N, C-alpha and C positions, 0 to 999 in steps of 0.2 A: 491500778485503782484499788483502794482499800475496801475491805468487806462492807463497811458502813455505806460507802458511796454506791457499791454494787447493789446493796439491799434497797437503798433509796431509789436508785434508777429502776429497779424491778418493780418497786411499789408504785412509782410514777407511771410506768408503762401499763400496769394493771389498772390504775385509776383512769388513765386516758382511754383505754379500751372500754371500761365500764361507762364512762361519760358518753363516749361516742355511741355505744350500743343503746343506752337509755334515750339519747337524743333521737336516734333512728326509730325506736319503739314509739316514742311520743308522736313523731311525725306520721307514722303509719296509723296510729289510733285517731289522730286528728283528721286524717284523710277519710277514714271510715265514718266518723261522726259527721263530717261535712257532707259526704255522699248520702247520708241518711237524713240530711236536713237538720241536724242537731248542732249546728255551729253557734247557736246562742245558748246552749245548755251550760249548766254549771260545770259539768265534766270538761267540756271543751274549753271553757275559760280557765279552768285550773291547769289543763294541759298547755294552754297558751303561755301561762306564767312560767311553767316548768320549762317549756321550749325556750323561752327568752333567757332563763337562768342558765340552762345547759349550753345554749348557743353562745352566751357571753363567756363561759368557761372555755369553750372551744376556741373562741376568738382570741382569748388571752394566750392560749397555747400557740396559736399562729403568730401573734405579735412577737412572742419570744422565740419563734422558730423552733418549737418543740414538737 
């Protein structure tokens, strides 16, 4: 594999881990807000949008078996 492909693969793996970690952080924060009865707050709604976005990115990784 040439150096450019290796660099791209490493960048992809870094991105995947960052997306996965952020998705998990979002879920945890949403659980906390829901537990506090704040599931109708602006913060919760913003997190819900981000959860859907990050979830879709992870779905695409799965579709392409990455």
